[in-house]
LUMNUMI-451226 format. One record per residue (C-alpha): residue in one letter; x, y, z; residue number from 1. Coordinates in steps of 0.5 Angstrom, whole numbers, always signed. Layout:
! LUMNUMI-451226
 aa     X     Y     Z   i
  A     X     Y     Z NUM
...
! end
This chain:
! LUMNUMI-451226
 aa     X     Y     Z   i
  M   -23    +9   -29   1
  K   -16    +7   -27   2
  P   -16    -1   -24   3
  E   -15    -2   -16   4
  Y    -8    -4   -17   5
  D    -3    -2   -22   6
  I    +2    -8   -20   7
  V    +0   -15   -19   8
  I    +5   -20   -16   9
  L    +5   -28   -15  10
  G   +10   -30   -12  11
  L   +12   -36    -7  12
  S   +11   -32    -1  13
  V   +11   -25    +2  14
  T    +8   -28    +9  15
  S   +13   -32   +11  16
  S   +21   -32   +11  17
  W   +21   -39   +14  18
  G   +26   -43   +10  19
  N   +26   -38    +3  20
  G   +29   -32    +2  21
  H   +24   -30    -3  22
  A   +19   -27    +2  23
  T   +25   -21    +5  24
  T   +26   -20    -3  25
  Y   +19   -19    -4  26
  R   +18   -15    +2  27
  S   +23   -10    +0  28
  L   +21    -9    -7  29
  I   +13    -8    -5  30
  R   +16    -3    +0  31
  G   +20    +1    -5  32
  L   +14    +1   -11  33
  A    +9    +4    -6  34
  E   +14    +9    -4  35
  R   +14   +11   -12  36
  G    +7   +11   -12  37
  H    +5    +4   -14  38
  R    -1    +0   -12  39
  V    +1    -7   -11  40
  L    -3   -13   -10  41
  F    +1   -19    -8  42
  L    -2   -27    -9  43
  E    +0   -32    -5  44
  R    -2   -40    -5  45
  D    -4   -41    +2  46
  T    +0   -47    +3  47
  P    +1   -51   +10  48
  W    +9   -50   +11  49
  Y    +8   -43   +10  50
  A    +1   -42   +14  51
  G    +5   -45   +20  52
  N   +10   -40   +20  53
  R    +8   -33   +18  54
  D   +12   -28   +21  55
  E    +9   -22   +17  56
  P    +2   -23   +14  57
  N    +1   -17   +12  58
  P    +7   -14   +10  59
  R    +7    -6    +8  60
  G    +7    -3    +1  61
  A    +2    -8    -1  62
  H    -5   -11    +0  63
  T    -4   -19    +1  64
  E    -9   -24    -1  65
  L    -8   -32    -1  66
  Y   -11   -37    -5  67
  D   -13   -44    -4  68
  N   -11   -47   -11  69
  F   -10   -45   -18  70
  D   -18   -45   -20  71
  D   -18   -40   -14  72
  L   -14   -35   -18  73
  P   -19   -34   -24  74
  A   -25   -34   -20  75
  R   -23   -28   -15  76
  F   -17   -25   -19  77
  E   -18   -25   -26  78
  H   -20   -17   -27  79
  A   -14   -15   -23  80
  V   -10   -19   -27  81
  A   -13   -17   -33  82
  D   -13   -10   -32  83
  A    -6    -9   -28  84
  A    +0    -5   -32  85
  L    +5   -10   -30  86
  V    +4   -17   -28  87
  I   +10   -21   -25  88
  V   +10   -29   -24  89
  G   +15   -31   -19  90
  S   +20   -37   -19  91
  F   +18   -43   -15  92
  V   +10   -41   -15  93
  P    +6   -48   -14  94
  E    +4   -49   -21  95
  G    +7   -44   -24  96
  T    +7   -46   -31  97
  R    +0   -46   -31  98
  V    -1   -40   -27  99
  G    +4   -36   -33 100
  E    +0   -39   -38 101
  W    -6   -36   -35 102
  V    -3   -29   -33 103
  L    -1   -28   -41 104
  S    -7   -31   -43 105
  I   -11   -25   -40 106
  A    -6   -20   -38 107
  K    -7   -13   -42 108
  G    -1   -10   -39 109
  T    +6   -12   -39 110
  T    +8   -19   -36 111
  A   +15   -21   -33 112
  F   +17   -27   -30 113
  Y   +22   -26   -24 114
  D   +27   -31   -23 115
  I   +30   -31   -16 116
  D   +33   -38   -17 117
  T   +36   -37   -24 118
  P   +42   -42   -25 119
  V   +37   -47   -21 120
  T   +31   -45   -26 121
  L   +36   -46   -32 122
  A   +39   -53   -30 123
  K   +31   -55   -29 124
  L   +30   -53   -36 125
  A   +36   -57   -39 126
  E   +34   -63   -36 127
  G   +27   -62   -39 128
  C   +23   -60   -32 129
  R   +17   -55   -33 130
  E   +15   -54   -26 131
  Y   +14   -47   -26 132
  V   +17   -44   -33 133
  T   +18   -47   -39 134
  P   +22   -44   -46 135
  E   +15   -42   -49 136
  L   +13   -38   -43 137
  I   +20   -35   -43 138
  R   +19   -33   -50 139
  R   +12   -30   -48 140
  Y   +13   -26   -42 141
  R   +16   -19   -44 142
  L   +21   -19   -39 143
  Y   +25   -23   -35 144
  L   +27   -21   -29 145
  S   +34   -25   -26 146
  F   +37   -25   -19 147
  T   +43   -27   -23 148
  G   +47   -22   -28 149
  G   +53   -23   -32 150
  P   +53   -27   -39 151
  V   +46   -31   -36 152
  L   +42   -25   -38 153
  R   +45   -26   -46 154
  L   +44   -34   -46 155
  I   +37   -33   -43 156
  E   +36   -28   -49 157
  N   +39   -32   -54 158
  R   +38   -39   -52 159
  Y   +31   -39   -50 160
  G   +28   -33   -54 161
  S   +27   -27   -48 162
  P   +25   -21   -51 163
  M   +28   -17   -45 164
  A   +32   -21   -40 165
  R   +35   -16   -34 166
  A   +38   -17   -27 167
  L   +34   -15   -21 168
  Y   +38   -16   -15 169
  C   +35   -17    -8 170
  S   +35   -10    -4 171
  V   +34    -9    +3 172
  D   +29    -5    +8 173
  T   +34    -1   +11 174
  E   +29    +2   +16 175
  L   +29    -6   +19 176
  Y   +36    -8   +18 177
  R   +41    -3   +21 178
  P   +46    -2   +25 179
  E   +44    -5   +32 180
  P   +52    -6   +36 181
  R   +51   -11   +42 182
  P   +55   -14   +47 183
  C   +59   -19   +43 184
  R   +57   -26   +43 185
  W   +60   -30   +38 186
  D   +67   -28   +33 187
  L   +63   -31   +27 188
  G   +56   -33   +25 189
  Y   +52   -35   +20 190
  L   +45   -35   +18 191
  G   +42   -40   +13 192
  T   +38   -46   +11 193
  Y   +41   -52   +11 194
  S   +43   -55    +3 195
  D   +48   -61    +1 196
  D   +52   -57    -3 197
  R   +53   -51    +2 198
  Q   +55   -55    +8 199
  P   +62   -57    +6 200
  V   +64   -49    +5 201
  L   +61   -48   +12 202
  D   +64   -54   +15 203
  S   +71   -51   +12 204
  L   +69   -44   +13 205
  L   +66   -44   +20 206
  L   +66   -51   +23 207
  E   +73   -52   +22 208
  P   +75   -46   +25 209
  A   +71   -47   +31 210
  R   +75   -54   +32 211
  Q   +81   -51   +31 212
  W   +80   -45   +36 213
  K   +77   -47   +42 214
  A   +77   -41   +45 215
  G   +73   -38   +39 216
  Q   +65   -37   +40 217
  F   +61   -38   +34 218
  A   +54   -39   +31 219
  V   +49   -42   +26 220
  V   +42   -41   +25 221
  G   +37   -44   +20 222
  P   +33   -50   +19 223
  M   +33   -56   +16 224
  Y   +40   -59   +19 225
  P   +41   -66   +19 226
  K   +41   -69   +26 227
  E   +47   -73   +25 228
  I   +52   -67   +24 229
  R   +56   -66   +30 230
  W   +57   -59   +32 231
  P   +63   -57   +36 232
  A   +61   -55   +43 233
  N   +63   -47   +42 234
  V   +58   -47   +36 235
  D   +51   -44   +39 236
  R   +45   -47   +34 237
  N   +38   -43   +33 238
  Y   +33   -46   +28 239
  H   +30   -40   +26 240
  L   +30   -32   +27 241
  S   +25   -28   +25 242
  P   +27   -22   +20 243
  R   +26   -17   +26 244
  E   +31   -21   +30 245
  H   +37   -21   +25 246
  P   +40   -14   +26 247
  Q   +41   -16   +33 248
  F   +44   -23   +31 249
  Y   +49   -19   +26 250
  G   +50   -14   +32 251
  S   +52   -19   +37 252
  Q   +58   -22   +32 253
  R   +65   -20   +31 254
  F   +64   -22   +23 255
  T   +59   -26   +19 256
  L   +59   -31   +14 257
  N   +56   -31    +7 258
  V   +56   -38    +4 259
  T   +53   -39    -3 260
  R   +50   -44    -7 261
  D   +54   -48   -12 262
  A   +49   -47   -18 263
  M   +49   -39   -16 264
  K   +57   -39   -16 265
  Q   +57   -43   -23 266
  A   +53   -38   -25 267
  G   +56   -32   -22 268
  Y   +53   -25   -21 269
  S   +49   -28   -16 270
  P   +49   -24   -10 271
  S   +44   -27    -3 272
  V   +40   -23    +1 273
  R   +44   -25    +7 274
  L   +50   -21    +4 275
  F   +46   -15    +3 276
  E   +42   -15   +10 277
  A   +49   -16   +13 278
  G   +52   -10   +10 279
  A   +46    -6   +11 280
  C   +47    -8   +19 281
  A   +54    -6   +18 282
  A   +57   -13   +20 283
  P   +64   -14   +17 284
  V   +63   -20   +12 285
  I   +67   -26   +11 286
  S   +65   -29    +4 287
  D   +67   -35    +0 288
  W   +68   -32    -7 289
  W   +64   -32   -14 290
  E   +65   -29   -21 291
  G   +62   -22   -20 292
  L   +62   -21   -13 293
  D   +68   -15   -14 294
  S   +63   -12   -19 295
  L   +58   -11   -12 296
  F   +63   -10    -7 297
  E   +70    -7    -7 298
  I   +74   -14    -5 299
  G   +78   -12    +2 300
  K   +75    -5    +4 301
  E   +67    -8    +4 302
  V   +68   -15    +4 303
  L   +73   -20    +6 304
  I   +74   -27    +2 305
  S   +76   -34    +5 306
  S   +78   -40    +2 307
  N   +79   -45    +7 308
  S   +79   -45   +15 309
  E   +86   -42   +15 310
  D   +83   -36   +12 311
  T   +78   -35   +17 312
  L   +82   -36   +23 313
  R   +87   -30   +21 314
  Y   +81   -26   +20 315
  L   +78   -27   +27 316
  R   +85   -27   +30 317
  D   +89   -22   +26 318
  C   +84   -17   +24 319
  P   +84   -10   +28 320
  D   +78    -7   +31 321
  A   +78    -1   +28 322
  E   +79    -5   +21 323
  R   +74    -9   +22 324
  S   +69    -3   +24 325
  A   +71    +1   +18 326
  L   +70    -6   +13 327
  G   +62    -6   +16 328
  E   +61    +1   +15 329
  A   +64    +1    +8 330
  A   +59    -5    +6 331
  R   +53    -1   +10 332
  L   +55    +6    +5 333
  R   +55    +1    -1 334
  I   +48    -2    +1 335
  L   +45    +5    +2 336
  A   +48    +8    -5 337
  E   +46    +2    -9 338
  H   +41    -3    -6 339
  T   +35    +0    -2 340
  P   +28    -1    -4 341
  C   +27    +5    -7 342
  Q   +33    +4   -12 343
  R   +31    -2   -14 344
  A   +23    +0   -15 345
  A   +26    +5   -19 346
  Q   +30    +0   -23 347
  L   +24    -4   -25 348
  D   +21    +3   -27 349
  S   +26    +4   -32 350
  Y   +25    -3   -34 351
  L   +18    -2   -35 352
  K   +19    +4   -40 353
  E   +24    +1   -44 354
  V   +20    -5   -45 355
  Y   +14    +0   -47 356
  D   +19    +4   -51 357
  N   +21    -2   -55 358
  F   +14    -4   -56 359
  S   +12    +3   -58 360
  S   +17    +3   -63 361
  H   +16    -4   -66 362
  Q    +9    -2   -67 363
  A   +10    +5   -70 364
  R   +15    +1   -75 365
  R   +10    -4   -77 366
  N    +4    +1   -77 367
  G    +8    +6   -82 368
  R    +8   +11   -77 369
  K   +10   +14   -70 370
  R    +3   +13   -66 371
  Q    +5   +10   -60 372
  V    +1    +4   -58 373
  D    -2    +4   -51 374
  H    +0    -4   -48 375
  G    -2    -2   -41 376
  V    +4    +1   -38 377
  E    +1    +8   -34 378
  N    +4   +14   -35 379
  G    +6   +15   -28 380
  L   +12   +10   -29 381
  A   +19   +12   -28 382
  S   +23   +16   -34 383
  Q   +29   +14   -33 384
  R   +34   +10   -37 385
  P   +36    +3   -34 386
  G   +43    +2   -32 387
  E   +48    -3   -34 388
  A   +44   -10   -35 389
  T   +49   -15   -36 390
  G   +53   -14   -29 391
  G   +60   -16   -33 392
  E   +63   -22   -35 393
  T   +64   -29   -32 394
  R   +69   -35   -34 395
  A   +63   -40   -32 396
  K   +58   -42   -37 397
  A   +51   -41   -33 398
  G   +47   -46   -38 399
  D   +52   -52   -35 400
  A   +50   -50   -28 401
  A   +47   -56   -24 402
  D   +41   -57   -20 403
  P   +44   -59   -13 404
  R   +42   -65   -10 405
  G   +38   -64    -3 406
  L   +35   -58    -5 407
  H   +30   -56    +1 408
  E   +28   -49    -1 409
  P   +29   -44    -7 410
  A   +36   -43    -8 411
  G   +37   -36   -11 412
  A   +35   -31    -5 413
  G   +40   -34    -1 414
  T   +37   -36    +5 415
! end
């Protein structure tokens, strides 16, 4: 008899997007998995912060359960975890190391660690922090899924001994995130939680242009900004928008700004959730530069790069409306072609087949014959081969990425 769920995910949050980008990432992925016929159970620690800010308590595509503490997991979900074809433990899960050790001790199927915060994770490991994963666990998870591509993947395999590290970027729910043109309220808007390392770039690329261009209208949306920040009079502030309000926000601005965490810049190949969401809404994006951005979007045609206030002001004042609209539409076509939930779920399926093929081949060599050994991956998984996993090359040394001070939220999802 088949188990009730073939995939179990233990993640930071899927019910609340407040102050994190994990929720929208998981919602999109589980929707894609469900469309491909998977039965998904999502397990989330019931924490006060997210309990008070749940904007989607029962996301489509998975059965979601909240648990009170670690002891609640084996008491209620041991059979589901043990019998699933795939069990994924995400980054920043409370007591994630303990959770991972428990999963690896009982899971009969494939196990994976999904790192939505890869550069921060590597910095923590370098400092000796074992908050939610350890080098020993990395070697034991059969698959390391990373929000960061490029050379970081080889580093995870070579330095930390992962059997298989692959990029699994965020995707975007194109039913929710779609163009919603509205009367223009802002020339430039930004959606993101405060972080110490991102604030100087936000100041340079949005606040300084607002100071210089008094006639322009700007907006910054996100929680945790210090009270002492002096906002220019032409910058509107809002503390939170639910994901369902994001398309309206993007549709009310001429351009939207993408700003990347320092750790993600240093690693490269770390696209944010917001970058994909804005693209899906056909919002023309002005972004800071990081290595690997040009492997995901065509610079100048699908995204614009700004290094300072002068660059930003030139785009805002001089870019013709037709060119601006073409930029947003080109970004949307890119998202639809490569970054939908179904495409990301198919990519995960292909990685699982690769794990299974490698394991079967290894076992066949050990046993001296070509008998395949079942390791819990069901026959229904996709048969296509995985695409390019490395995402290109970068000049930055990902292992040297520092965990920025003032980290208020998981960084990898680009909130």
